[in-house]
MIDOSE-1310 file (N, C-alpha, C; in nm, 2 decimals, decimal comma, always signed):
residues 284
mkkm	+1,81/-9,26/+1,18/+1,89/-9,15/+1,22/+1,84/-9,03/+1,16; +1,81/-9,03/+1,03/+1,77/-8,91/+0,97/+1,64/-8,85/+1,03; +1,54/-8,95/+1,06/+1,42/-8,90/+1,12/+1,44/-8,84/+1,26; +1,53/-8,90/+1,33/+1,57/-8,85/+1,46/+1,63/-8,71/+1,45
tagm	+1,71/-8,70/+1,35/+1,78/-8,57/+1,32/+1,68/-8,46/+1,28; +1,59/-8,50/+1,19/+1,49/-8,40/+1,15/+1,40/-8,36/+1,27; +1,37/-8,46/+1,35/+1,28/-8,43/+1,47/+1,36/-8,34/+1,57; +1,48/-8,37/+1,59/+1,56/-8,29/+1,68/+1,57/-8,15/+1,62
aavi	+1,59/-8,14/+1,49/+1,60/-8,01/+1,43/+1,47/-7,93/+1,45; +1,36/-8,00/+1,43/+1,23/-7,93/+1,45/+1,22/-7,88/+1,60; +1,26/-7,96/+1,69/+1,26/-7,92/+1,83/+1,34/-7,80/+1,86; +1,46/-7,81/+1,80/+1,56/-7,70/+1,82/+1,50/-7,57/+1,76
llag	+1,44/-7,59/+1,63/+1,38/-7,47/+1,57/+1,27/-7,41/+1,65; +1,18/-7,50/+1,70/+1,07/-7,45/+1,79/+1,12/-7,39/+1,91; +1,22/-7,45/+1,97/+1,28/-7,39/+2,09/+1,34/-7,26/+2,07; +1,40/-7,25/+1,95/+1,46/-7,12/+1,91/+1,36/-7,01/+1,90
cgta	+1,25/-7,05/+1,83/+1,14/-6,95/+1,82/+1,08/-6,91/+1,95; +1,06/-7,01/+2,04/+1,01/-6,98/+2,17/+1,10/-6,89/+2,25; +1,23/-6,92/+2,23/+1,33/-6,83/+2,30/+1,33/-6,69/+2,25; +1,32/-6,68/+2,11/+1,31/-6,55/+2,06/+1,19/-6,47/+2,10
qdts	+1,07/-6,55/+2,11/+0,95/-6,49/+2,16/+0,96/-6,44/+2,30; +1,02/-6,53/+2,39/+1,03/-6,49/+2,53/+1,12/-6,38/+2,54; +1,23/-6,37/+2,46/+1,33/-6,26/+2,47/+1,26/-6,13/+2,43; +1,17/-6,14/+2,33/+1,10/-6,02/+2,28/+1,01/-5,97/+2,39
qttt	+0,93/-6,07/+2,45/+0,84/-6,03/+2,56/+0,91/-5,97/+2,68; +1,03/-6,04/+2,71/+1,11/-5,99/+2,82/+1,16/-5,85/+2,80; +1,21/-5,83/+2,68/+1,26/-5,69/+2,64/+1,15/-5,59/+2,65; +1,03/-5,63/+2,60/+0,92/-5,53/+2,61/+0,88/-5,50/+2,75
adte	+0,88/-5,61/+2,83/+0,84/-5,59/+2,97/+0,95/-5,51/+3,05; +1,07/-5,54/+3,01/+1,18/-5,46/+3,08/+1,17/-5,31/+3,04; +1,14/-5,29/+2,91/+1,12/-5,15/+2,86/+1,01/-5,08/+2,94; +0,90/-5,15/+2,95/+0,78/-5,09/+3,02/+0,81/-5,07/+3,16
natq	+0,88/-5,16/+3,22/+0,92/-5,14/+3,37/+1,01/-5,02/+3,38; +1,11/-5,01/+3,29/+1,20/-4,90/+3,29/+1,13/-4,77/+3,28; +1,04/-4,77/+3,18/+0,96/-4,65/+3,16/+0,88/-4,61/+3,28; +0,82/-4,72/+3,34/+0,73/-4,69/+3,46/+0,82/-4,64/+3,57
qqtd	+0,94/-4,70/+3,59/+1,03/-4,66/+3,69/+1,07/-4,51/+3,67; +1,10/-4,48/+3,55/+1,14/-4,34/+3,52/+1,03/-4,25/+3,55; +0,90/-4,29/+3,51/+0,78/-4,21/+3,54/+0,76/-4,19/+3,69; +0,78/-4,31/+3,76/+0,77/-4,30/+3,91/+0,87/-4,21/+3,97
atng	+0,99/-4,22/+3,91/+1,10/-4,14/+3,96/+1,07/-3,99/+3,94; +1,02/-3,97/+3,82/+0,99/-3,83/+3,78/+0,88/-3,77/+3,87; +0,77/-3,86/+3,89/+0,66/-3,82/+3,98/+0,71/-3,80/+4,12; +0,80/-3,89/+4,16/+0,86/-3,89/+4,30/+0,94/-3,76/+4,32
dsgk	+1,02/-3,73/+4,22/+1,10/-3,60/+4,23/+1,01/-3,48/+4,23; +0,90/-3,49/+4,15/+0,80/-3,38/+4,14/+0,73/-3,37/+4,28; +0,70/-3,49/+4,33/+0,63/-3,49/+4,46/+0,72/-3,44/+4,57; +0,85/-3,48/+4,56/+0,95/-3,42/+4,66/+0,96/-3,27/+4,65
aqga	+0,97/-3,23/+4,52/+0,98/-3,08/+4,50/+0,86/-3,01/+4,55; +0,74/-3,07/+4,52/+0,61/-3,01/+4,57/+0,61/-3,01/+4,72; +0,66/-3,13/+4,78/+0,66/-3,13/+4,92/+0,75/-3,03/+4,98; +0,87/-3,01/+4,91/+0,97/-2,91/+4,96/+0,91/-2,77/+4,95
steq	+0,84/-2,75/+4,83/+0,78/-2,62/+4,81/+0,67/-2,60/+4,92; +0,59/-2,70/+4,95/+0,49/-2,69/+5,06/+0,55/-2,66/+5,19; +0,66/-2,73/+5,22/+0,73/-2,71/+5,35/+0,79/-2,56/+5,36; +0,84/-2,52/+5,24/+0,89/-2,38/+5,24/+0,78/-2,28/+5,26
adsa	+0,66/-2,31/+5,20/+0,55/-2,22/+5,22/+0,50/-2,22/+5,36; +0,50/-2,34/+5,42/+0,46/-2,35/+5,56/+0,56/-2,28/+5,65; +0,69/-2,29/+5,62/+0,79/-2,22/+5,70/+0,77/-2,07/+5,69; +0,75/-2,03/+5,56/+0,73/-1,88/+5,54/+0,61/-1,83/+5,62
ekea	+0,50/-1,91/+5,62/+0,38/-1,87/+5,69/+0,40/-1,86/+5,84; +0,48/-1,96/+5,89/+0,51/-1,96/+6,03/+0,59/-1,84/+6,07; +0,69/-1,81/+5,98/+0,78/-1,70/+6,01/+0,70/-1,57/+6,00; +0,60/-1,56/+5,91/+0,52/-1,44/+5,90/+0,44/-1,42/+6,03
kanq	+0,38/-1,54/+6,08/+0,30/-1,53/+6,20/+0,39/-1,49/+6,32; +0,51/-1,55/+6,32/+0,61/-1,51/+6,43/+0,64/-1,37/+6,43; +0,66/-1,31/+6,31/+0,69/-1,17/+6,30/+0,57/-1,08/+6,34; +0,45/-1,13/+6,32/+0,33/-1,06/+6,36/+0,32/-1,06/+6,51
sasp	+0,36/-1,17/+6,58/+0,35/-1,17/+6,72/+0,48/-1,13/+6,79; +0,57/-1,09/+6,71/+0,70/-1,05/+6,77/+0,68/-0,91/+6,84; +0,80/-0,87/+6,90/+0,80/-0,74/+6,97/+0,74/-0,63/+6,90; +0,64/-0,56/+6,96/+0,59/-0,44/+6,89/+0,70/-0,34/+6,87
aang	+0,80/-0,34/+6,95/+0,91/-0,25/+6,93/+0,98/-0,26/+6,80; +0,98/-0,39/+6,75/+1,04/-0,41/+6,62/+0,97/-0,34/+6,51; +0,84/-0,31/+6,53/+0,76/-0,24/+6,43/+0,74/-0,09/+6,46; +0,82/-0,04/+6,56/+0,81/+0,10/+6,59/+0,69/+0,14/+6,66
eire	+0,62/+0,05/+6,74/+0,49/+0,08/+6,79/+0,50/+0,13/+6,94; +0,62/+0,15/+6,99/+0,64/+0,20/+7,13/+0,62/+0,35/+7,13; +0,53/+0,40/+7,21/+0,51/+0,54/+7,22/+0,60/+0,60/+7,34; +0,60/+0,53/+7,45/+0,68/+0,57/+7,57/+0,74/+0,45/+7,64
fdld	+0,86/+0,48/+7,70/+0,93/+0,37/+7,77/+1,00/+0,43/+7,88; +0,98/+0,38/+8,00/+1,05/+0,42/+8,12/+1,11/+0,30/+8,19; +1,24/+0,32/+8,23/+1,30/+0,21/+8,31/+1,39/+0,27/+8,42; +1,36/+0,22/+8,54/+1,44/+0,27/+8,66/+1,50/+0,14/+8,72
lkft	+1,63/+0,15/+8,74/+1,71/+0,04/+8,80/+1,78/+0,09/+8,93; +1,76/+0,01/+9,03/+1,84/+0,04/+9,15/+1,92/-0,08/+9,19; +2,05/-0,06/+9,22/+2,14/-0,17/+9,24/+2,17/-0,19/+9,38; +2,23/-0,31/+9,41/+2,26/-0,34/+9,55/+2,37/-0,25/+9,61
ddre	+2,45/-0,18/+9,53/+2,55/-0,09/+9,58/+2,50/+0,05/+9,57; +2,37/+0,07/+9,57/+2,30/+0,20/+9,57/+2,32/+0,28/+9,44; +2,37/+0,23/+9,34/+2,37/+0,30/+9,21/+2,22/+0,30/+9,15; +2,20/+0,40/+9,07/+2,07/+0,41/+9,00/+2,08/+0,45/+8,86
wefd	+2,01/+0,38/+8,77/+2,00/+0,42/+8,63/+1,86/+0,45/+8,59; +1,85/+0,55/+8,50/+1,72/+0,59/+8,45/+1,71/+0,60/+8,30; +1,61/+0,55/+8,24/+1,59/+0,55/+8,10/+1,45/+0,60/+8,07; +1,45/+0,72/+8,00/+1,32/+0,78/+7,96/+1,31/+0,80/+7,81
ydrn	+1,20/+0,76/+7,75/+1,19/+0,77/+7,61/+1,05/+0,81/+7,57; +1,04/+0,90/+7,47/+0,92/+0,92/+7,39/+0,98/+0,96/+7,25; +0,89/+0,98/+7,15/+0,94/+1,00/+7,02/+1,01/+1,14/+7,00; +0,97/+1,23/+7,09/+1,02/+1,37/+7,08/+1,14/+1,39/+7,17
easi	+1,16/+1,31/+7,28/+1,26/+1,34/+7,37/+1,31/+1,21/+7,44; +1,44/+1,19/+7,46/+1,49/+1,07/+7,52/+1,61/+1,11/+7,60; +1,63/+1,04/+7,71/+1,75/+1,06/+7,80/+1,78/+0,93/+7,87; +1,91/+0,91/+7,89/+1,96/+0,80/+7,96/+2,07/+0,85/+8,07
erds	+2,04/+0,81/+8,19/+2,14/+0,86/+8,30/+2,19/+0,74/+8,37; +2,32/+0,72/+8,37/+2,38/+0,62/+8,45/+2,47/+0,70/+8,55; +2,47/+0,66/+8,68/+2,55/+0,73/+8,78/+2,70/+0,72/+8,76; +2,74/+0,64/+8,66/+2,88/+0,63/+8,63/+2,93/+0,76/+8,56
gdrl	+2,84/+0,85/+8,53/+2,88/+0,97/+8,45/+2,84/+0,96/+8,31; +2,78/+0,84/+8,27/+2,74/+0,82/+8,13/+2,60/+0,88/+8,12; +2,59/+0,99/+8,05/+2,46/+1,06/+8,03/+2,44/+1,09/+7,89; +2,33/+1,04/+7,83/+2,30/+1,07/+7,69/+2,17/+1,13/+7,67
sgqq	+2,15/+1,21/+7,57/+2,03/+1,28/+7,54/+2,03/+1,30/+7,39; +1,91/+1,35/+7,34/+1,90/+1,38/+7,20/+1,92/+1,26/+7,11; +1,98/+1,28/+6,99/+1,99/+1,17/+6,90/+2,07/+1,05/+6,95; +2,17/+1,07/+7,03/+2,25/+0,96/+7,09/+2,16/+0,87/+7,17
aqde	+2,08/+0,93/+7,25/+1,98/+0,85/+7,34/+1,88/+0,78/+7,25; +1,83/+0,85/+7,15/+1,73/+0,79/+7,06/+1,79/+0,67/+6,99; +1,92/+0,68/+6,95/+1,98/+0,57/+6,88/+2,00/+0,45/+6,97; +2,03/+0,47/+7,10/+2,05/+0,36/+7,19/+1,91/+0,30/+7,23
faql	+1,81/+0,38/+7,23/+1,68/+0,32/+7,26/+1,63/+0,24/+7,14; +1,67/+0,28/+7,02/+1,63/+0,20/+6,90/+1,69/+0,07/+6,90; +1,82/+0,06/+6,94/+1,89/-0,07/+6,95/+1,83/-0,15/+7,07; +1,79/-0,09/+7,18/+1,74/-0,16/+7,29/+1,60/-0,22/+7,25
fqai	+1,52/-0,14/+7,18/+1,39/-0,20/+7,14/+1,40/-0,31/+7,05; +1,50/-0,31/+6,96/+1,52/-0,42/+6,87/+1,56/-0,55/+6,94; +1,62/-0,53/+7,05/+1,68/-0,65/+7,12/+1,58/-0,71/+7,22; +1,46/-0,65/+7,24/+1,37/-0,70/+7,34/+1,24/-0,73/+7,27
qfst	+1,18/-0,84/+7,31/+1,05/-0,88/+7,27/+0,95/-0,85/+7,38; +0,88/-0,74/+7,37/+0,78/-0,70/+7,47/+0,65/-0,77/+7,44; +0,60/-0,86/+7,52/+0,48/-0,93/+7,50/+0,43/-0,98/+7,63; +0,29/-0,96/+7,65/+0,23/-1,01/+7,78/+0,22/-1,16/+7,77
erpl	+0,26/-1,23/+7,66/+0,25/-1,37/+7,65/+0,38/-1,44/+7,71; +0,48/-1,36/+7,73/+0,61/-1,41/+7,78/+0,63/-1,40/+7,93; +0,71/-1,50/+7,99/+0,73/-1,49/+8,13/+0,80/-1,36/+8,17; +0,76/-1,30/+8,28/+0,82/-1,18/+8,33/+0,97/-1,18/+8,34
edik	+1,02/-1,29/+8,39/+1,17/-1,30/+8,41/+1,24/-1,30/+8,28; +1,18/-1,35/+8,17/+1,25/-1,34/+8,04/+1,26/-1,20/+7,98; +1,15/-1,13/+8,00/+1,15/-0,99/+7,96/+1,25/-0,91/+8,04; +1,25/-0,93/+8,17/+1,35/-0,86/+8,26/+1,49/-0,89/+8,22
revl	+1,52/-1,02/+8,19/+1,66/-1,06/+8,16/+1,70/-0,99/+8,03; +1,61/-0,99/+7,93/+1,64/-0,93/+7,80/+1,67/-0,78/+7,82; +1,59/-0,71/+7,90/+1,61/-0,57/+7,92/+1,74/-0,54/+7,99; +1,78/-0,62/+8,09/+1,90/-0,59/+8,16/+2,02/-0,63/+8,07
eavn	+2,01/-0,73/+7,99/+2,12/-0,76/+7,89/+2,13/-0,64/+7,79; +2,02/-0,59/+7,75/+2,02/-0,48/+7,65/+2,09/-0,35/+7,70; +2,08/-0,33/+7,83/+2,13/-0,21/+7,89/+2,27/-0,24/+7,96; +2,32/-0,36/+7,94/+2,44/-0,40/+8,00/+2,45/-0,39/+8,15
aeqe	+2,34/-0,44/+8,22/+2,33/-0,44/+8,36/+2,33/-0,58/+8,41; +2,41/-0,62/+8,51/+2,42/-0,75/+8,56/+2,29/-0,78/+8,65; +2,22/-0,88/+8,62/+2,10/-0,91/+8,69/+2,12/-0,93/+8,84; +2,23/-0,99/+8,87/+2,26/-1,02/+9,02/+2,27/-0,89/+9,10
gvrd	+2,31/-0,78/+9,03/+2,34/-0,66/+9,10/+2,22/-0,57/+9,11; +2,11/-0,60/+9,04/+1,99/-0,52/+9,03/+1,90/-0,56/+9,15; +1,87/-0,46/+9,23/+1,78/-0,48/+9,35/+1,63/-0,45/+9,31; +1,61/-0,34/+9,24/+1,48/-0,30/+9,21/+1,47/-0,27/+9,06
femd	+1,37/-0,33/+8,99/+1,35/-0,32/+8,85/+1,21/-0,26/+8,83; +1,20/-0,15/+8,76/+1,07/-0,09/+8,73/+1,07/-0,05/+8,59; +0,97/-0,10/+8,51/+0,96/-0,08/+8,37/+0,82/-0,05/+8,33; +0,80/+0,05/+8,25/+0,66/+0,09/+8,20/+0,67/+0,11/+8,05
vkfd	+0,59/+0,04/+7,97/+0,59/+0,05/+7,83/+0,45/+0,08/+7,78; +0,44/+0,19/+7,69/+0,32/+0,23/+7,64/+0,33/+0,22/+7,48; +0,22/+0,16/+7,42/+0,22/+0,14/+7,28/+0,13/+0,23/+7,21; +0,15/+0,25/+7,08/+0,06/+0,33/+7,00/-0,09/+0,29/+7,01
sgee	-0,11/+0,16/+7,02/-0,24/+0,11/+7,03/-0,32/+0,15/+7,15; -0,25/+0,21/+7,25/-0,31/+0,24/+7,38/-0,28/+0,14/+7,49; -0,23/+0,02/+7,45/-0,20/-0,08/+7,54/-0,08/-0,04/+7,63; -0,08/-0,07/+7,75/+0,03/-0,04/+7,84/+0,07/-0,16/+7,93
mein	+0,20/-0,19/+7,94/+0,25/-0,30/+8,02/+0,35/-0,25/+8,12; +0,33/-0,28/+8,25/+0,42/-0,24/+8,36/+0,46/-0,36/+8,44; +0,59/-0,36/+8,47/+0,65/-0,47/+8,55/+0,74/-0,41/+8,65; +0,72/-0,44/+8,78/+0,80/-0,39/+8,89/+0,84/-0,51/+8,97
hdvr	+0,97/-0,53/+8,99/+1,02/-0,64/+9,06/+1,13/-0,60/+9,16; +1,11/-0,61/+9,29/+1,20/-0,56/+9,39/+1,24/-0,68/+9,48; +1,37/-0,70/+9,48/+1,43/-0,81/+9,56/+1,52/-0,74/+9,66; +1,47/-0,71/+9,78/+1,54/-0,62/+9,87/+1,67/-0,68/+9,92
nget	+1,66/-0,81/+9,96/+1,78/-0,87/+10,02/+1,84/-0,98/+9,93; +1,80/-0,98/+9,81/+1,85/-1,08/+9,72/+1,78/-1,21/+9,74; +1,68/-1,21/+9,82/+1,61/-1,34/+9,86/+1,47/-1,34/+9,80; +1,42/-1,46/+9,77/+1,29/-1,47/+9,72/+1,21/-1,57/+9,82
seel	+1,08/-1,56/+9,82/+1,01/-1,65/+9,90/+0,87/-1,67/+9,84; +0,82/-1,79/+9,85/+0,69/-1,82/+9,80/+0,58/-1,80/+9,90; +0,61/-1,76/+10,02/+0,52/-1,73/+10,13/+0,46/-1,59/+10,12; +0,33/-1,59/+10,08/+0,27/-1,46/+10,05/+0,24/-1,38/+10,18
nefs	+0,27/-1,25/+10,18/+0,24/-1,17/+10,29/+0,12/-1,07/+10,26; +0,12/-1,01/+10,14/+0,02/-0,92/+10,11/-0,02/-0,94/+9,96; -0,15/-0,91/+9,93/-0,20/-0,93/+9,80/-0,30/-0,81/+9,77; -0,28/-0,75/+9,65/-0,36/-0,63/+9,62/-0,40/-0,64/+9,47
lelk	-0,53/-0,64/+9,44/-0,57/-0,64/+9,30/-0,67/-0,53/+9,27; -0,65/-0,46/+9,16/-0,74/-0,35/+9,12/-0,78/-0,38/+8,98; -0,91/-0,37/+8,95/-0,96/-0,39/+8,82/-1,05/-0,27/+8,78; -1,03/-0,23/+8,65/-1,12/-0,13/+8,59/-1,18/-0,19/+8,47
fvdg	-1,31/-0,17/+8,46/-1,39/-0,23/+8,36/-1,42/-0,14/+8,24; -1,46/-0,19/+8,13/-1,48/-0,11/+8,01/-1,61/-0,03/+8,03; -1,70/-0,07/+8,12/-1,82/+0,01/+8,14/-1,80/+0,12/+8,25; -1,68/+0,13/+8,29/-1,65/+0,24/+8,39/-1,64/+0,19/+8,54
gess	-1,69/+0,07/+8,56/-1,69/+0,02/+8,70/-1,55/-0,02/+8,75; -1,53/-0,03/+8,88/-1,41/-0,07/+8,94/-1,43/-0,17/+9,05; -1,33/-0,25/+9,08/-1,33/-0,34/+9,19/-1,19/-0,36/+9,25; -1,18/-0,40/+9,37/-1,05/-0,42/+9,44/-1,06/-0,53/+9,54
ydfe	-0,94/-0,60/+9,55/-0,93/-0,72/+9,64/-0,80/-0,70/+9,72; -0,81/-0,69/+9,85/-0,69/-0,67/+9,93/-0,69/-0,78/+10,04; -0,56/-0,82/+10,07/-0,54/-0,93/+10,17/-0,41/-0,90/+10,24; -0,41/-0,92/+10,38/-0,29/-0,91/+10,46/-0,28/-1,03/+10,55
sder	-0,18/-1,11/+10,53/-0,16/-1,24/+10,60/-0,14/-1,22/+10,75; -0,05/-1,13/+10,78/-0,01/-1,11/+10,92/-0,13/-1,06/+11,01; -0,20/-0,97/+10,95/-0,32/-0,91/+11,03/-0,44/-0,99/+11,01; -0,44/-1,09/+10,92/-0,56/-1,17/+10,89/-0,67/-1,08/+10,86
eaei	-0,65/-0,99/+10,76/-0,75/-0,90/+10,72/-0,77/-0,91/+10,57; -0,89/-0,88/+10,53/-0,92/-0,88/+10,38/-1,04/-0,78/+10,36; -1,04/-0,72/+10,24/-1,15/-0,63/+10,20/-1,17/-0,64/+10,05; -1,30/-0,65/+10,02/-1,34/-0,66/+9,88/-1,44/-0,55/+9,84
errd	-1,41/-0,48/+9,73/-1,50/-0,38/+9,68/-1,54/-0,42/+9,54; -1,66/-0,44/+9,51/-1,71/-0,49/+9,38/-1,76/-0,37/+9,30; -1,77/-0,39/+9,17/-1,80/-0,29/+9,08/-1,95/-0,24/+9,09; -2,03/-0,32/+9,16/-2,17/-0,28/+9,18/-2,18/-0,19/+9,30
gsen	-2,07/-0,16/+9,37/-2,07/-0,07/+9,48/-2,07/-0,15/+9,61; -2,10/-0,28/+9,61/-2,10/-0,35/+9,74/-1,96/-0,38/+9,79; -1,96/-0,39/+9,92/-1,83/-0,42/+9,99/-1,84/-0,54/+10,08; -1,72/-0,60/+10,10/-1,72/-0,72/+10,19/-1,59/-0,72/+10,27
egaa	-1,60/-0,74/+10,39/-1,48/-0,74/+10,48/-1,50/-0,84/+10,59; -1,40/-0,85/+10,68/-1,42/-0,94/+10,79/-1,40/-1,09/+10,75; -1,46/-1,18/+10,82/-1,44/-1,32/+10,80/-1,48/-1,37/+10,67; -1,59/-1,31/+10,62/-1,64/-1,35/+10,48/-1,54/-1,31/+10,37
alee	-1,49/-1,19/+10,38/-1,39/-1,14/+10,28/-1,26/-1,22/+10,29; -1,22/-1,25/+10,42/-1,10/-1,33/+10,44/-1,11/-1,47/+10,38; -1,23/-1,53/+10,40/-1,25/-1,67/+10,34/-1,25/-1,66/+10,19; -1,31/-1,56/+10,13/-1,32/-1,55/+9,98/-1,18/-1,52/+9,93
meql	-1,10/-1,44/+9,99/-0,96/-1,41/+9,95/-0,87/-1,53/+9,96; -0,89/-1,61/+10,06/-0,81/-1,73/+10,08/-0,84/-1,83/+9,97; -0,97/-1,84/+9,93/-1,01/-1,93/+9,82/-0,94/-1,88/+9,69; -0,94/-1,75/+9,67/-0,88/-1,70/+9,55/-0,73/-1,73/+9,55
lnqv	-0,66/-1,71/+9,65/-0,52/-1,73/+9,66/-0,48/-1,87/+9,64; -0,57/-1,96/+9,68/-0,54/-2,11/+9,66/-0,55/-2,15/+9,51; -0,62/-2,06/+9,43/-0,64/-2,10/+9,29/-0,54/-2,03/+9,20; -0,46/-1,94/+9,25/-0,37/-1,87/+9,16/-0,22/-1,88/+9,20
niat	-0,14/-1,86/+9,10/+0,01/-1,87/+9,12/+0,07/-1,75/+9,06; +0,12/-1,66/+9,15/+0,18/-1,54/+9,10/+0,34/-1,55/+9,11; +0,40/-1,55/+9,00/+0,55/-1,57/+9,00/+0,61/-1,51/+8,87; +0,74/-1,48/+8,88/+0,81/-1,42/+8,77/+0,83/-1,51/+8,65
drsi	+0,82/-1,64/+8,67/+0,84/-1,74/+8,56/+0,71/-1,76/+8,48; +0,61/-1,68/+8,51/+0,49/-1,69/+8,44/+0,46/-1,56/+8,36; +0,37/-1,57/+8,26/+0,34/-1,45/+8,18/+0,22/-1,37/+8,24; +0,21/-1,24/+8,20/+0,10/-1,16/+8,25/-0,03/-1,22/+8,20
ddmk	-0,03/-1,27/+8,08/-0,16/-1,32/+8,02/-0,20/-1,44/+8,10; -0,11/-1,53/+8,14/-0,15/-1,65/+8,21/-0,20/-1,62/+8,35; -0,13/-1,53/+8,42/-0,17/-1,50/+8,56/-0,30/-1,42/+8,56; -0,31/-1,33/+8,46/-0,43/-1,25/+8,45/-0,55/-1,34/+8,42
aevl	-0,54/-1,44/+8,33/-0,65/-1,53/+8,30/-0,69/-1,61/+8,42; -0,58/-1,66/+8,49/-0,61/-1,74/+8,61/-0,68/-1,67/+8,72; -0,64/-1,55/+8,74/-0,71/-1,46/+8,85/-0,86/-1,44/+8,81; -0,88/-1,39/+8,68/-1,01/-1,36/+8,64/-1,10/-1,48/+8,64
qals	-1,05/-1,60/+8,60/-1,13/-1,72/+8,60/-1,17/-1,76/+8,75; -1,08/-1,74/+8,84/-1,11/-1,77/+8,98/-1,22/-1,67/+9,03; -1,22/-1,55/+8,98/-1,32/-1,46/+9,02/-1,45/-1,46/+8,93; -1,45/-1,55/+8,83/-1,56/-1,56/+8,74/-1,59/-1,43/+8,67
idag	-1,49/-1,37/+8,62/-1,50/-1,24/+8,55/-1,45/-1,26/+8,41; -1,53/-1,21/+8,31/-1,49/-1,22/+8,17/-1,38/-1,13/+8,14; -1,27/-1,18/+8,08/-1,15/-1,10/+8,05/-1,19/-0,98/+7,96; -1,29/-1,00/+7,87/-1,33/-0,90/+7,78/-1,39/-0,78/+7,84
eved	-1,43/-0,79/+7,97/-1,49/-0,68/+8,04/-1,39/-0,59/+8,11; -1,27/-0,64/+8,12/-1,16/-0,58/+8,20/-1,08/-0,49/+8,11; -1,07/-0,36/+8,15/-0,98/-0,27/+8,07/-0,85/-0,25/+8,13; -0,84/-0,25/+8,26/-0,71/-0,23/+8,33/-0,70/-0,33/+8,45
fele	-0,59/-0,40/+8,45/-0,56/-0,51/+8,54/-0,43/-0,47/+8,61; -0,44/-0,46/+8,75/-0,32/-0,42/+8,82/-0,31/-0,51/+8,95; -0,20/-0,58/+8,96/-0,18/-0,68/+9,07/-0,04/-0,66/+9,14; -0,04/-0,66/+9,27/+0,08/-0,65/+9,35/+0,08/-0,75/+9,46
vdyr	+0,19/-0,82/+9,47/+0,21/-0,91/+9,59/+0,34/-0,88/+9,66; +0,34/-0,90/+9,79/+0,46/-0,89/+9,87/+0,48/-1,03/+9,94; +0,61/-1,07/+9,94/+0,64/-1,20/+10,00/+0,72/-1,17/+10,13; +0,73/-1,27/+10,21/+0,79/-1,26/+10,34/+0,94/-1,24/+10,33
ggee	+1,00/-1,29/+10,22/+1,15/-1,28/+10,21/+1,19/-1,14/+10,16; +1,09/-1,05/+10,14/+1,12/-0,91/+10,10/+1,10/-0,88/+9,96; +1,07/-0,99/+9,88/+1,04/-0,97/+9,74/+0,91/-0,91/+9,71; +0,90/-0,82/+9,62/+0,78/-0,75/+9,58/+0,76/-0,77/+9,43
lkfs	+0,65/-0,80/+9,38/+0,62/-0,81/+9,24/+0,49/-0,74/+9,21; +0,50/-0,66/+9,11/+0,38/-0,58/+9,06/+0,38/-0,58/+8,91; +0,26/-0,61/+8,85/+0,25/-0,59/+8,71/+0,11/-0,54/+8,68; +0,10/-0,47/+8,56/-0,03/-0,42/+8,52/-0,04/-0,43/+8,37
hdmk	-0,16/-0,44/+8,32/-0,19/-0,45/+8,18/-0,31/-0,36/+8,15; -0,29/-0,26/+8,08/-0,40/-0,16/+8,05/-0,43/-0,17/+7,90; -0,56/-0,19/+7,87/-0,60/-0,22/+7,73/-0,66/-0,09/+7,67; -0,64/+0,02/+7,72/-0,71/+0,14/+7,67/-0,67/+0,17/+7,52
């Protein structure tokens, strides 16, 4: 019995030592794990903070780029601005601006000039993003909203904006009967080049006539010109839901003309429904 007791005591002692050793190892491992978790958490938080900081930097960069491409009017770069509106009920509004003189005439008897007109133009320019990268109908809508004119009542919209850089953008949109049509009746394109040359492309659907004058002085008319114009028209889409830049690039590509060579681009189309659309972009 005593030997068995002594043996059992030895076993218990050894087991106790083993348990103590395991406990110590476990405690050390737990401590290391906890320390590693804390380090990972710290690094994670640091990474998140760094990520958030990077996102903020990216957001700031995007905002800065957006501001650079925003309306030149927001930076005070508009030199002249003219807007003429004709309504379906025969009313007419006129807005004329340059830095020295400004006037606004509404046939309702609302007529402003001097500082009052300058202040209204300042507000108008802040509300509109003038850019050849935007669809024409978006610019038109913003302008009409800025001057408190209902788009449905406007029959003829004529706007001309000149910037300090020399760039000029013109948009004319006439919807005589309030109707639009995709069936083209007339097409007229005039180009002026940086080297002083000029060219023009004209087409009339009803008369089945076409005439082309190139910058080298050569002319083309009759069946050959008609065929060339029809090929051109099949490759382009002129519409108010598109931007000047897109339509301009499309036309010049169809004509195999480098956009960098063109100083002044003026295009006018008439549709059978009575709609007329004209826009120009002058890079002087």
